[in-house]
C-alpha positions in Angstrom: 3.2 35.0 11.5 2.4 35.8 7.9 3.9 34.4 4.7 5.8 37.5 3.8 7.7 37.5 7.0 9.3 34.2 6.0 9.9 35.1 2.4 6.8 33.6 0.8 6.0 36.3 -1.7 6.0 35.3 -5.4 3.9 33.2 -7.7 4.9 31.1 -10.7 2.0 32.3 -12.9 -0.5 35.1 -13.1 -3.8 33.2 -13.0 -6.6 34.5 -10.7 -6.6 31.3 -8.8 -9.3 29.0 -7.4 -10.9 31.4 -5.0 -12.7 30.6 -1.7 -11.3 27.1 -1.3 -11.5 25.9 2.3 -8.6 23.6 3.3 -8.8 20.9 5.9 -12.4 21.5 7.0 -12.4 17.7 7.7 -9.3 15.7 8.3 -10.2 13.5 5.3 -9.9 16.6 3.1 -6.1 16.2 3.3 -4.9 12.7 2.6 -1.2 11.9 2.4 0.2 8.5 1.4 3.9 7.7 1.4 5.5 6.4 -1.8 8.3 3.9 -1.1 11.6 3.9 -3.0 10.1 1.1 -5.0 7.1 3.3 -6.0 4.5 1.6 -3.8 1.8 3.9 -2.4 1.0 3.1 1.2 -2.5 2.0 1.9 -3.8 0.0 4.9 -5.7 -3.2 4.0 -5.3 -5.8 6.7 -4.9 -4.9 10.4 -4.6 -8.5 11.6 -2.2 -10.4 9.3 -3.2 -13.6 11.1 -1.5 -15.8 8.4 1.9 -14.2 9.0 1.4 -14.5 12.8 0.3 -18.1 12.7 3.0 -19.1 10.2 6.0 -18.1 12.4 4.7 -17.8 15.9 1.8 -20.2 16.3 -2.0 -19.8 16.2 -3.5 -16.6 17.4 -7.3 -16.2 17.0 -9.0 -13.0 15.8 -10.4 -12.6 19.3 -6.9 -12.5 20.8 -5.8 -10.0 18.1 -8.4 -7.5 19.4 -7.4 -8.1 23.0 -10.6 -9.7 24.3 -9.4 -10.4 27.9 -12.1 -12.8 28.8 -11.5 -15.0 25.8 -7.7 -14.9 26.3 -8.1 -16.0 30.0 -10.4 -18.8 29.1 -8.2 -20.0 26.3 -5.2 -19.9 28.6 -7.0 -22.0 31.2 -7.7 -24.6 28.4 -4.1 -24.7 27.5 -3.1 -25.2 31.2 -5.3 -28.2 31.7 -3.7 -29.8 28.7 -0.5 -29.8 30.8 -2.0 -30.3 34.3 -5.0 -32.4 35.2 -8.3 -30.6 35.5 -8.7 -31.9 39.1 -5.5 -30.1 40.1 -6.7 -26.6 39.1 -10.5 -26.8 38.8 -11.1 -25.2 42.2 -8.8 -22.3 41.4 -10.3 -21.5 38.0 -12.5 -18.5 39.0 -9.6 -16.8 40.8 -7.2 -17.6 38.0 -9.5 -16.2 35.3 -10.1 -13.0 37.4 -6.3 -12.6 37.9 -5.5 -13.0 34.2 -8.2 -10.5 33.2 -7.0 -8.0 35.8 -3.4 -8.3 34.6 -4.3 -7.9 30.9 -6.3 -4.7 31.7 -3.7 -3.6 34.3 -6.4 -2.9 36.9 -5.4 -1.0 40.0 -7.3 -3.5 42.2 -5.4 -6.5 40.7 -3.7 -8.7 43.2 0.1 -8.6 42.8 0.5 -12.3 42.7 -1.4 -15.6 42.1 -0.2 -18.9 43.5 -2.5 -21.8 42.7 -1.0 -24.1 40.1 0.6 -27.0 42.0 3.1 -29.0 39.9 5.5 -31.7 41.1 6.8 -32.6 37.6 9.7 -30.4 36.5 9.0 -31.0 32.8 5.4 -29.8 33.3 6.6 -26.7 35.2 9.0 -25.8 32.4 6.1 -26.2 29.9 4.0 -23.9 32.0 6.7 -21.2 32.3 7.2 -21.4 28.5 3.4 -21.0 28.0 3.4 -17.7 29.9 6.7 -16.5 28.5 5.8 -17.0 24.9 2.2 -15.9 25.1 1.7 -12.9 22.7 -0.3 -10.9 25.3 0.6 -12.3 28.7 4.3 -12.1 28.2 4.0 -8.3 28.6 1.7 -8.5 31.6 2.8 -11.4 33.7 6.0 -13.0 35.0 6.1 -16.6 36.3 8.4 -18.3 38.8 8.4 -21.5 41.0 7.4 -21.1 44.6 7.1 -23.8 47.3 3.8 -23.9 49.3 3.9 -26.4 52.2 6.7 -28.2 50.4 4.8 -28.5 47.1 6.2 -26.6 44.0 3.6 -24.1 42.7 3.7 -21.8 39.7 3.6 -18.3 41.0 2.3 -15.6 38.7 3.3 -11.9 39.2 1.5 -9.0 37.7 4.1 -6.8 36.1 2.2 -3.6 36.8 2.3 -4.5 40.5 5.9 -5.4 40.9 6.6 -2.0 42.6 4.2 -2.9 45.4 6.3 -6.0 46.0 9.6 -4.0 45.8 10.6 -6.1 42.8 12.6 -4.8 39.9 10.9 -4.7 36.5 12.3 -7.5 34.4 12.9 -7.1 30.7 13.6 -10.2 28.7 15.5 -10.3 25.4 13.9 -12.7 22.9 16.5 -15.2 21.7 14.2 -17.7 20.0 13.7 -15.8 16.8 12.8 -18.0 13.8 15.8 -18.8 11.6 15.8 -17.0 8.3 13.0 -14.5 9.3 13.9 -10.8 8.8 14.7 -9.0 12.0 12.4 -6.1 11.3 8.6 -6.1 11.2 7.4 -3.6 8.6 3.9 -2.2 8.9 1.7 0.5 7.5 0.8 3.2 9.9 -2.6 4.9 9.4 -3.3 8.0 11.5 -5.7 10.9 11.8 -5.2 14.2 13.7 -1.8 13.2 15.2 1.7 13.9 13.8 4.1 11.1 13.0 6.4 11.7 15.9 3.6 11.5 18.5 2.0 8.5 16.8 5.3 6.6 17.0 5.7 7.5 20.6 2.2 6.2 21.3 3.2 2.9 19.6 6.5 2.7 21.5 4.7 3.2 24.9 2.2 0.6 24.0 4.9 -1.9 23.0 7.1 -0.9 26.0 9.9 0.2 23.7 12.4 3.1 23.7 11.1 6.2 21.8 13.4 5.7 18.9 12.7 2.0 18.4 10.3 2.5 15.5 11.8 3.6 12.2 10.1 5.8 9.7 11.1 7.7 6.5 9.6 11.1 7.4 6.8 12.9 9.3 3.4 13.4 7.9 0.9 16.2 8.6 -1.1 16.2 11.9 -4.4 17.6 10.6 -4.8 15.0 8.0 -5.4 11.3 7.2 -2.0 9.8 6.4 -0.4 6.4 5.7 3.3 5.5 5.8 5.7 2.6 6.2 7.4 1.9 9.6 9.6 -0.8 11.0 10.3 -2.2 14.5 12.8 -4.8 15.6 11.6 -8.3 16.2 8.0 -7.8 17.1 4.9 -9.9 16.2 1.7 -8.7 14.4 -0.3 -9.8 17.5 1.7 -7.3 19.6 -0.3 -4.5 18.0 -3.7 -5.9 18.9 -4.2 -3.3 21.7 -3.5 -0.3 19.6 -5.8 -1.5 16.8 -8.6 -2.0 19.4 -8.4 1.5 20.8 -11.6 3.4 19.9 -10.9 7.0 21.0 -9.1 9.8 19.1 -6.5 10.4 17.9 -7.1 7.6 15.5 -4.1 5.2 14.9 -4.2 1.8 13.1 -1.4 -0.4 11.9 -1.3 -3.5 9.6 -0.1 -5.0 6.4 2.7 -6.6 8.3 5.7 -8.3 6.7 9.3 -9.1 7.8 12.3 -7.3 6.2 16.0 -7.4 6.7 16.6 -3.6 7.0 14.9 -0.9 9.1 13.2 2.1 7.5 15.4 5.2 7.8 14.8 8.9 7.5 14.7 10.2 4.0 14.4 6.8 2.3 11.2 7.4 0.4 10.4 8.4 -3.2 7.8 11.0 -2.1 4.2 11.4 -1.1 0.9 11.0 -2.9 -1.7 13.7 -1.9 -5.5 13.7 -2.2 -6.8 17.1 -1.2 -10.3 18.7 -1.2 -10.8 22.4 -1.5 -14.4 23.1 -0.4 -16.8 25.9 -1.3 -14.9 27.3 -4.2 -16.4 30.4 -5.7 -15.3 30.0 -9.3 -16.7 28.0 -12.3 -15.4 24.6 -13.3 -13.9 26.2 -16.4 -11.7 28.4 -14.2 -10.7 25.3 -12.2 -9.6 23.6 -15.3 -7.6 26.6 -16.6 -5.8 27.0 -13.3 -5.0 23.3 -13.0 -3.7 23.2 -16.5 -1.5 26.2 -15.6 -0.1 24.2 -12.6 1.0 21.5 -15.0 2.9 23.9 -17.2 4.3 26.4 -14.8 4.6 24.5 -11.5 5.0 26.4 -8.2 7.7 28.2 -6.3 9.4 25.6 -4.2 9.1 27.5 -0.9 9.3 25.9 2.5 5.8 26.1 4.0 4.8 27.9 7.1 4.8 24.8 9.2 8.6 24.7 8.7 8.9 27.8 10.9 6.8 26.7 13.9 3.2 26.9 15.1 1.2 28.7 17.7 3.2 31.9 17.3 6.6 30.2 17.8 9.4 31.2 15.4 11.8 28.3 15.0 13.9 30.1 12.5 14.6 33.0 14.9 15.8 30.5 17.5 17.9 29.0 14.7 19.5 32.4 14.0 20.5 32.7 17.6 22.0 29.2 17.4 24.3 30.2 14.6 25.2 33.4 16.6 25.9 31.2 19.7 23.5 33.4 21.6 22.2 30.7 23.9 20.5 33.1 26.3 18.4 34.4 23.4 17.5 30.8 22.5 16.1 30.2 26.0 14.4 33.5 26.2 12.6 32.9 22.9 11.6 29.5 24.1 9.7 31.2 26.9 8.5 34.3 25.1 4.7 34.7 25.6 2.6 34.2 22.5 -1.0 35.2 21.8 -2.0 31.6 21.3 -0.6 30.4 24.7 -3.0 28.7 27.1 -3.4 30.4 30.5 -1.2 28.0 32.4 1.6 28.3 29.8 1.3 32.1 29.7 1.6 32.2 33.5 4.7 30.0 33.4 6.4 32.2 30.9 5.7 35.3 33.0 7.2 33.6 36.0 10.3 32.8 33.9 10.5 36.5 32.9 10.5 37.4 36.6 13.3 35.0 37.3 11.2 32.6 39.3 12.5 29.4 37.7 11.1 26.9 40.2 7.5 28.2 40.0 7.8 28.5 36.3 8.8 24.9 35.9 6.0 23.8 38.2 3.4 25.8 36.2 4.3 24.4 32.8 1.7 22.0 31.4 2.5 18.3 31.9 3.3 17.6 28.3 6.1 20.2 28.2 8.6 18.0 30.0 11.4 19.2 27.7 11.0 22.8 28.8 10.8 21.7 32.4 14.3 20.1 32.0 15.6 23.4 30.6 14.4 25.3 33.7 15.7 22.7 36.0 19.1 23.0 34.4 19.0 26.7 34.9 18.1 26.2 38.5 21.5 24.5 38.9 23.4 27.2 37.1 21.4 30.3 36.2 23.9 31.5 33.5 24.8 28.2 31.8 22.4 28.8 28.9 24.2 26.4 26.6 23.8 23.4 28.8 20.2 24.4 29.5 19.5 24.6 25.7 21.3 21.3 25.1 18.9 19.6 27.5 16.3 19.8 24.8 16.1 16.7 22.5 18.7 17.1 19.8 16.2 16.6 17.0 14.2 19.6 18.2 17.2 21.8 18.4 18.2 20.8 14.8 14.7 21.7 13.7 15.4 25.3 14.6 18.8 25.4 12.9 17.3 24.0 9.7 14.4 26.4 9.9 16.8 29.3 9.7 18.4 27.7 6.6 14.9 27.4 5.1 14.1 31.0 5.9 17.2 32.3 4.1 16.4 30.1 1.1 12.8 31.5 0.9 14.0 35.0 1.1 16.6 34.4 -1.6 14.1 32.7 -3.9 11.8 35.7 -3.8 14.7 38.0 -4.5 15.7 35.9 -7.4 12.3 36.0 -9.0 12.0 39.8 -8.4 15.5 40.4 -10.0 15.3 38.1 -13.0 11.8 36.7 -13.3 11.1 33.1 -14.2 13.8 32.7 -16.8 17.4 31.4 -16.9 20.1 34.0 -16.6 23.8 33.9 -16.8 25.3 32.8 -13.5 22.4 30.7 -12.3 23.2 27.3 -10.9 22.0 23.9 -12.3 22.9 20.5 -11.0 24.3 18.3 -13.7 23.4 15.2 -11.8 19.7 16.2 -11.2 16.9 14.9 -13.3 14.8 17.6 -14.9 11.7 15.7 -13.9 12.3 14.8 -10.2 14.5 15.8 -7.4 13.6 13.0 -5.1 17.1 11.5 -5.0 18.6 15.0 -4.4 16.5 16.2 -1.6 18.0 17.3 1.7 17.4 14.2 3.9 16.2 16.2 6.8 13.3 17.8 4.8 11.6 14.4 4.9 11.7 14.7 8.7 10.8 18.3 9.3 7.7 18.8 7.1 5.5 19.1 10.2 8.0 20.7 12.6 6.7 22.0 15.9 9.1 23.4 18.4 7.3 24.9 21.4 5.5 21.9 22.8 7.4 18.6 23.1 5.6 15.4 24.2 6.6 14.0 27.6 7.6 10.8 25.8 10.4 12.6 23.9 12.4 12.4 27.1 11.3 8.9 28.1 14.4 7.0 29.2 12.6 3.8 30.0 14.3 0.7 28.6 12.6 -1.4 26.1 12.5 -5.2 26.1 14.0 -5.5 22.6 17.1 -4.3 20.8 16.0 -1.0 19.1 16.7 0.3 15.7 17.6 4.0 16.1 15.6 6.5 14.1 17.4 9.6 15.6 17.7 12.5 13.2 21.1 13.2 14.6 22.3 9.7 13.7 21.3 10.4 10.1 22.9 13.8 9.8 26.0 13.7 12.0 27.3 17.2 12.5 26.5 18.5 9.1 23.3 19.5 7.3 23.3 16.4 5.1 22.1 16.0 1.6 21.1 12.5 0.5 23.6 12.9 -2.3 26.6 15.0 -1.5 27.2 17.7 -4.0 30.7 18.0 -5.3 31.6 21.3 -6.9 32.1 19.6 -10.2 28.4 18.5 -10.3 27.2 22.1 -9.9 27.3 24.2 -13.1 27.0 28.0 -13.5 25.0 28.8 -16.6 27.1 30.6 -19.2 26.2 33.0 -22.0 26.6 30.1 -24.5 24.1 28.0 -22.5 21.6 30.9 -22.7 22.1 31.3 -26.4 21.5 27.7 -27.2 18.6 27.2 -24.7 20.5 24.4 -23.0 18.7 24.9 -19.7 15.2 26.1 -18.6 13.9 27.7 -15.3 13.0 24.1 -14.3 16.7 23.3 -13.9 17.6 26.3 -11.8 18.6 25.5 -8.2 19.5 27.7 -5.2 21.9 26.8 -2.4 20.9 26.5 1.3 23.6 28.4 3.2 26.6 26.4 4.3 30.4 26.5 4.3 30.8 24.3 1.3 28.3 25.5 -1.3 28.7 27.1 -4.7 26.9 30.5 -5.0 25.5 31.9 -8.2 27.9 34.1 -10.1 25.3 36.8 -10.7 23.7 39.3 -8.3 22.3 36.5 -6.1 25.7 36.0 -4.4 25.4 39.5 -3.0 21.8 38.7 -1.9 23.0 35.9 0.3 25.7 38.1 1.9 23.1 40.9 2.5 20.5 38.7 4.1 23.1 37.0 6.4 24.7 40.3 7.3 21.3 41.7 8.3 21.2 39.0 10.9 24.8 39.5 12.1 26.1 36.4 10.2 28.3 35.5 7.3 28.7 32.3 5.3 31.9 31.3 7.1 30.0 31.1 10.4 28.6 27.8 9.3 32.1 26.3 9.7 32.9 28.0 13.0 29.7 27.8 15.1 29.0 25.2 17.7 30.1 21.9 16.3 26.6 20.4 16.6 25.2 22.9 14.1 28.0 23.2 11.5 26.5 22.9 8.1 28.1 22.3 4.7 24.9 23.3 2.8 22.8 21.7 0.1 20.7 22.7 -3.0 17.0 23.0 -3.8 15.1 23.5 -7.0 13.6 27.0 -7.5 10.5 25.5 -9.1 8.7 22.3 -8.4 6.2 20.4 -10.6 3.7 17.8 -9.3 3.7 14.4 -10.9 0.5 12.6 -12.1 -1.5 15.8 -11.4 -5.3 15.2 -11.6 -8.4 17.1 -10.5 -12.2 16.6 -10.4 -15.1 18.7 -9.1 -18.1 17.6 -7.0 -21.2 19.2 -5.6 -22.3 18.8 -2.0 -25.0 20.3 0.3 -23.6 19.9 3.9 -20.4 21.8 4.7 -19.4 19.0 7.1 -20.2 16.2 4.7 -17.3 13.8 4.1 -16.5 13.9 0.5 -13.6 11.5 0.1 -13.6 7.9 1.5 -10.5 6.5 3.2 -9.7 3.2 5.0 -11.1 4.9 8.1 -14.6 4.4 6.7 -14.1 0.7 6.8 -12.2 0.6 10.1 -14.4 3.0 12.0 -17.6 3.8 10.2 -18.6 1.2 7.5 -21.7 3.1 6.5 -21.8 4.0 2.7 -20.8 7.5 1.8 -23.3 9.8 0.1 -23.2 9.6 -3.7 -21.9 13.1 -4.6 -22.1 14.5 -8.1 -18.6 14.5 -9.6 -17.2 15.8 -12.9 -13.9 14.2 -13.7 -11.0 16.3 -14.8 -8.2 13.7 -14.7 -4.9 14.3 -16.5 -5.5 13.3 -20.1 -1.9 12.3 -20.5 -1.6 10.1 -17.3 0.2 7.0 -18.3 0.7 5.0 -15.1 -1.5 2.1 -14.1 -2.4 3.9 -10.9 -3.7 6.8 -13.0 -5.9 4.5 -15.1 -7.3 2.8 -12.0 -8.0 6.1 -10.4 -9.7 7.5 -13.5 -11.9 4.4 -13.6 -12.9 4.8 -10.0 -13.8 8.4 -10.4 -15.8 7.7 -13.5 -17.7 4.9 -11.8 -18.7 7.2 -9.0 -19.8 10.0 -11.3 -23.5 10.8 -11.2 -24.6 12.7 -14.3 -27.7 14.7 -14.9 -30.6 13.1 -16.8 -31.2 13.9 -20.5 -34.2 16.0 -19.5 -32.1 18.1 -17.1 -29.4 18.5 -19.8 -32.0 19.6 -22.3 -33.5 22.1 -19.9 -30.0 23.6 -19.3 -29.5 23.8 -23.1 -32.8 25.6 -23.7 -32.2 28.1 -21.0 -28.7 29.0 -22.1 -29.5 29.4 -25.8 -28.6 32.8 -27.2 -25.9 33.7 -24.7 -22.2 33.5 -25.0 -20.3 30.4 -24.0 -18.9 31.9 -20.8 -22.3 33.0 -19.5 -23.9 29.7 -20.6 -21.2 27.8 -18.7 -21.8 29.9 -15.5 -25.6 29.4 -15.8 -25.2 25.7 -16.3 -22.9 25.5 -13.2 -25.5 27.4 -11.2 -28.3 25.1 -12.2 -26.3 22.0 -11.4 -25.4 23.4 -8.0 -29.0 24.1 -7.2 -30.1 20.6 -8.5 -27.2 18.5 -6.9 -25.9 20.6 -4.1 -25.4 24.2 -3.0 -21.6 24.1 -2.9 -18.8 23.2 -5.2 -15.5 21.5 -4.3 -12.4 20.5 -6.2 -10.4 17.3 -5.4 -6.7 17.4 -6.3 -4.5 14.3 -6.7 -0.7 14.6 -7.2 2.7 13.3 -6.1 5.6 15.4 -4.7 9.2 14.4 -3.8 10.3 14.5 -0.1 10.7 17.9 1.5 8.2 19.6 -0.9 5.3 21.4 0.6 1.8 20.6 -0.7 0.6 23.8 1.0 2.8 25.8 -1.4 1.2 24.1 -4.4 -2.2 25.0 -3.0 -1.1 28.6 -2.5 -0.2 28.7 -6.2 -3.5 27.3 -7.2 -5.7 29.5 -5.0 -3.6 32.6 -4.9 -4.6 32.8 -1.3 -2.8 32.6 2.0 -2.0 29.3 3.7 -2.0 31.0 7.1 -4.0 29.3 9.7 -6.1 32.3 10.7 -7.0 33.0 7.1 -8.1 29.4 6.5 -10.1 29.4 9.7 -11.9 32.6 8.6 -12.9 30.9 5.3 -14.3 28.0 7.3 -16.2 30.3 9.7 -17.7 32.3 6.8 -18.8 29.1 5.1 -20.5 27.8 8.2 -22.2 31.1 8.8 -23.6 31.3 5.3 -24.8 27.7 5.5 -26.4 28.2 8.9 -28.2 31.3 7.6 -29.4 29.4 4.5 -30.7 26.6 6.7 -32.5 29.0 8.9 -34.1 30.8 5.9 -35.2 27.4 4.5 -36.7 26.4 7.8 -38.4 29.7 8.2 -39.8 29.5 4.7 -41.0 25.9 5.3 -42.7 26.9 8.5 -44.4 29.8 6.7 -45.6 27.5 3.9 -47.0 25.1 6.5 -49.0 27.8 8.1 -50.5 28.8 4.8 -51.5 25.3 4.0 -53.1 24.9 7.4 
């Protein structure tokens, strides 16, 4: 769907924009780093944290941390012969080593048990059981018990992944020997590429054998990006993450920078996000880039909810949300199975079977990852008209995504109407929050915004419905636990903290457009006292709703409402330009280059355009880094440019200079942007303002396709010309 259909229509200024910019051609073109409440920007530096591991839980070698099974087995054997004599176990060593390696790798051909450690001494048997129980890797793969063989006690080892073959229940042990005074939660930095936060966390939970909600995080980060953020998990060791850090295939996930804390990370508890974004193949001069970026600093951007808020792949989460508030549960289910142009063949077939009423075949035809939708169809098989129960079989978080998407849709529509009616100036009857800072809204954001920035409704991962028990007490990260039955704001708005602008306020310029806020619909919000109140009523009435419905709808979705700034301004906004030759060339280094590909990056020509007024230490460090990397033209090259451009006006001279530098240092020009935004604010809407171009996926894909086509044609021409010159020389 397009931007206009969800109310994204207006701009904050009249600049022509940075045209032609390609977004997310590479994942590293879009970097998102979480900013903690203390102001720390998340980066990943150490994926091992061996000192922390060794300090509290004993020595673990680097080889163990990367899950080298052969070394782990050999080391374990060495530990065993410190308890038992070598003569007692020497003849069993090859079988023992093979069994341990097979258990660690969970091989299908692994023997279910190993009995070969005779031990008459009870004290030594206890020491051996403790060795297996406390081992950072083996405790998850092997159980131990005492078994008599010909009247002699032996240590019997059982492969956990083979317990079903022995008809034994899976045993989960609760750790009780936690070090005194150590925080109960292990905090770590999660680095990921091309996977959204919810699915990355589910991968971690599966690896650690935990419930899906055992890992806490402050908010989701984009999928098609490189992102870092802080997470917590209850009573885990750094060595427990060795397997995930050793995985070499995409999607790419790494964790590290471990430390123990007393409280879990919870939704919405972050200051914001730091963005580093590259727009490739821009078609304007560097002077235009500078003018547009200066305009962003002065005028900001319309604080719209971005397209990802409303679903992907043709799904329309806000339309399902509208049906929720109307209690039209059949429509909710029907829209869930409405065919979309982007559907894969098997999904399209399943949706057609649903339309024909063949629920059993429809459920069987759904792709394996769509377990949530399968549960919906199975519930309908029990009672074909109980649509409410069928819809409620979806995870609550995902249902709430749709309800909040409709709130966001109404807000976007109202914001565009507000700008069309009154422009970008304060008018009598506008709302301002007397408790909000004019600089930042980070403490006033709707908490759920931090969770739903990358909302996707149609396809749920199978792990969303995983009811397997974990082996530890979990710290719940459920959205519903954070929100209760209302659409919560991190700071509840009392009517006394919302002020309606008066004529006197206008006369004395007490407020500016920066201060104006608009309500998200709810049964306990103050509406503007100008024409905007009628706009809310008109938009809701067009959908068959009214404001009071938010107090009388299904109790799960009753919403009191919240407020959101009309305009948003990026903090610490910086920009720089760079030339490059290969459209697929990586332009911005990240931790991934160290963790995955340590080869040095090409030295691109950069021209720094950092914020001259940046005052923070991080800004100074960043400016120094960019300046250090800058490669300038030689004095001869500069003189040549000066000679050529003499006698022409400044604008033409600038364009000619740009053209020469592109030819000398690269055929394409890119701009790198760096800025911080509070939670729930969409960087794509800032980019829309800068480029004056659509953020729709198809449009961005067309820009990428055009760029590649032009580049391929140029390469072909260069090769043809080179071949022709070679023939002439011959």
